N, C-alpha and C positions, 0 to 999 in steps of 0.2 A: 779191619780196624775196629777196635772197641771204643765205645763212647760211654763214659762213666756218668751216672746221674746222681747228683747230690741235692739235698735240700739246702736252704739258706744257712743252716746251722752246721754245715760241712759234714753231714752224716750221709754215707753212701746209701742210695735207695735201690740201685740195681745197675745192670750193664746192658747196653744195646750193642749186639754184635752182628746183627743183620739188618740192612736197610736198603732201600731202592737207590736213594741219592742223598747227598749232603752238600750244600753250598755254604762254605765258611768264608765270609766276606770281611777281611781285615782292612782297617783304614787308619792312616797315620794321624789325620786331623780330627776324625770323628769317631763316634762309637761304632764298632763293627756290628754286623748282623749275621744271622744264620737261617737256613731253611732245610729242614730234615723231612724226607719222604719215606714212609714205611708202608709195607703191606701187612694188613691185619692177619694174624694166624687164623687158620680154619677153626681150630677148637675154641669154643666160647670162653673157657677159663683163661687160656693163654692170651686171647684178644683183650679180655677185661684187665688182665694183669699188665699188659703193655700200655693200655690207655691210662690205667691208674699210675703207672710209673712216670709217664710223660705228662704230668700235670703242670698247669700254669705255676710259675714261680720256681720250679725245679731248675737246677743248673746242669748244663751239659759241658763235659770236659773231654777233649779228645786225648787218646793215650799218647799221641806224639807231641803234645804241647800241654803239659799238665798245669802250667801257670796261667793258662788262657781259658776263660769260660764264658758261656752265654746263658741267660735265663729265658725260659719259655714265657711268652706273653700272649700267644695266639695258637689255638688248636682248631683244626678243621678235619672232620670226618666226612668222606664222600662215598656213598654206596653206589654211585654211578660209575666210579672208576675202580671197580674191583676192591672196594673197601680200602681206599687209601687213607692213611693217617698222615697229615701234614702239620708239623709243629714249627713255628718260627719265633724269633725273638732277637734281642740285642745282646751284645757282649756286656760283661759286668761294668764296663765303662759307663753305661747308661744309668747305673744306680744314681749318679749325681743329678740326672735329669729330674729326679723326684723332689728336688729342692730349687728354690729361687734365691736370688740375692735379696736378703731381707733388709730393706731400707737402702740408703746410699752408703756404699762402702768403698774405701780407697786403700791402695797398697802400692808401695814402690820397693824396688830392690832387684835382685836377679829374677829372670822369668820363672825359675823354680819357686822362689819365695813368693812371688805374686800369685801364681796359679794355686799354690798350696795354701796361701792365706785365705782365698775365697772358698776353697773346699773345707778348710779347717773351721772357719767361723760359721759356715752354714750347714756342715754335715757332721763334724767330729766334736767340736767344742762350741756349739751355739749357745746363746743365752738361754733359750728355751730347750730343756732336755728332751722334749717331745720331737725335736727336729734332728736328733742324733740318728745317723745311719749305723746300725749295730755292726761291730767288728771292722769298721772302715778305719784305716790308719794311713799315715804318710810314709813314703819311702825315704831312705837316706838321699840327701842331695848328691847329684852326680857332678857338680862343679861346672854347670853350663854358665858361660860368662855373660850372655846377653842380659841386658837390664831392661826393666819395664817400670812404667808408672801408670796405673790404671784405676779407673773409677767405674762403678756400676751401681744401678739402682733397679731392683725388681726384675732383672733379667732372669730367665731360666738359667740355672747354673751351667748345665751342659752346653747350652747355646753360647754362653759367655766364654767358656773354656775353648770351645771349637773356634770361635772368632779369634781369640788370642793365639791359639795354636797356629792358625793361618797367618796372622800378622807377624809373629816372631819365628815362624818356620821351625817349630819344635813339636814333637809328638807327645801324647799323653795316653794313659791307659789305667785300668784298674785290674791288678793282678790277683789271681786266685792262689792263696798261700794255704794249702791244706795242712801242712805240718804245724803251723802256728795258728790255724783257724782265723785268718785275717784276710780282708780285702785291702789291697795296697794301692793307693793312688800314686802314680809314678809319672814323672816328666822325663823325657829322654830325647836324645838325638841319635840318628843312625850313623854308621860309619861312612866316611868318604872313600869310595872304591872307584872313583872316576879315573880317566886316563891321564889327567894332569896332576896326579899326586903320586907319592912313592912310599907313604907311611903304611898303607894297607894293600893287600893283594887287589889288583884291578879286576873289575867286572865290566866287560864290554859285551853288549848284546847287538847282534847283527845277523841278517839272513845268511851272509857269507860264512859266518862261524857256525851255522847250523844249530844255534841255540835259541832261535826265534822261528816260530812256525808261520806267523803272519804279523803284519804291522798296519796300524792305522794312525796317521799323523794328523794333528790338528794344530793350527796356528791362527789365533783369532784375537782381534782387538775390539770385537763388537760391543762389549759392555765396559770397555776400558775408560777409566777416568784417572787423571793425574794431578788435578788441582782441586782443593776443597776449601770452601768458605764455611766456617763453623760458627754458628751463632748460639750464644748461651742465654742466660736469664736476662730479663728486662723487657720494657715496653718496646714496641716497634719503633725503630729509629734511635733507640737508646740501649740496644743489646750489645753485650761485649762480643766482639768478633775477633777471630784469628783466621789467617789464611795459610794453607799448607802448600808449599812448592810454588810460591807466587812468582818465582823467577822464570818459569816456563812461559814461552810466548809463541805467537803465530799459530800455524796449523798444528804444532806439537802440543798446544795447550787444550786440554779437555776438562771442563769444569763440572763440579757438582756442589750441591748445597747440603749441609749437614745441620739439622735442627736439633739442638741440645737445650731447648727451653726448660726441660725438666731437670737439668743438671744443677743441683743446688750448691750454694756456697757452704752449706752446713752439712758436715758428715754425720753418720749415725751416732758417733761418740760425742757429738756436740761441738767438735772443733770447727771453727769458722775459717775458711780458706782466705788467704790474701788475694788481691787481684792478680798478682804474678802466679801464685799457685793455681788459681782458677783458670788462667789463660793456658798454663801448662797442661792441665787436664783437658781443656778444650782441644788443644793441639793433639793430644794422644787419641782422643775420640775421633778426630778427623783422620788420623793415620789408620785407625782401626777400620773406618769405613772405606778408605782408599784401598786397604789390603783386600777387601772383598770384591773389588772391581779392577783387578789387575789383568794384563793380557794372559790369554790361555795358550800354552804351548805344551802339547802332550803327545806321547806315543802310547797307544793301547796295543799290547803285544801278547800273543799266546806264546808261552815259554815251553820249550822242550824239556821234559823232566829227565831225559836221558842224555843231556848235552854235557859240555865241559864244565858248566857252572851248576853247582848243587844248591838248591833252595835251602835257606836257613843255615847254610855253611859258607857259601861264596857270596850270597846276597840275601837280604831280608827286607821286610817292611821298614821304611825310613832311611835306608842306605842311599847314598848318592852314587850313581853308576853312570856309565856312558852308553848311550844308545845311538846307533848310526845306521844310515842307509845310503850307501855310496851312489846308487842310481839316482836317488832323489836329492843328493847333495846336502843331506841333513846330518849333523852331529850334535847331540844334545847331552850335556852333562847335567843330570837331573836326579831328583829324589824319587824313590819308589813310594808313591802315595797310597796305592791300593793294591792289595793282593787278594785274589779270589781263588780259593781252593775248591775244586769241584770233584767230588768222589761219586763215581757212578760205574756200574758194571765192572767192579773190581779194578778200575783204573783211576788215576789221579790226573786232573788237568789243572795246571797252574796258570792263571790269567793275571797279568801284571799291568798296572797303569803307571807309566812314567811321566812325571811332570805335573803341571798345574791341575788342581781339581776342577773339573767342569761342573759349574753349578747346575743342579736340577731345577725343574719348575718349582718344586717345594722350597728349595734353597732360596730362590729369588723372591718368592712370596714372603718367606720369613724375614729376608733382608728388608723388604719394604715395610714390614710391620714393626721393625725394631726402632 
């Protein structure tokens, strides 16, 4: 498989056609990542040319997915491992992580409109032209009907979009458009291919169908919360409060506190919210925090690439599929949230994560800092 190398101006720099391994980690809710391992050629000139080609900032694009790319942000050379060159980085999605939400900003409408508002005002048409990300544009809306009403102040833009993506269960990405020399911010939903619908061909994964090599099932309520007390501005004892899901009672009720002391009544454009509008924003902030502490139910599965279901044809990242294990008595209609493509020794291994994202330690630390 060829890997094309571009600079940020969409100019081809070269092609990598030989490598030891490539891990291409696609994520529905977050920016994807990649890790490429190469052996340095024996000839000095060829080795230097390869190192020069794989410089930080350059963009890798696989020949089998030309609209998806990742930029190099880390390079390691190790002469203890037969001169191995390792380059890693993020998908183009992470370009928006270079910006913060500048001041307090608020948007309401469909989820597409809200996501794109924050990206547009901070990356494409910001007040300060120095904040423009070159060649970044917005995709045409896909007609996603979910609505949103969100406010943010000084959050990292990628962190905000990731949180909203989890909350509203929609995906996002930045596409590589070579023909038009554009980076396209896109919001999307996968297809419903589960067993309980008939609009699309069904995708069912099970050991019995020989399209799954191994399965690991996890069902956890460890970090689960379902009631939120959200406190806004004001002195202690006089802060505006809203409660989310206050009708839940008894052992089923698991509470959390959300401190929104920094959520101002005044937006960046000078508009002053009414008490009703402010309460609505507090409620949305509470829902956002609750979305981060939902139950985890997931199947991690190794997929057979020679099975009856073909990757990117019968199923893809973001699709809702059915995963079952009759022996365990588990049937899960769930979204494909992560796909990891592993290329090694002229073989391809497709690893799929079905279901809730399991927070990493870094995720949990970031949540506590928000």
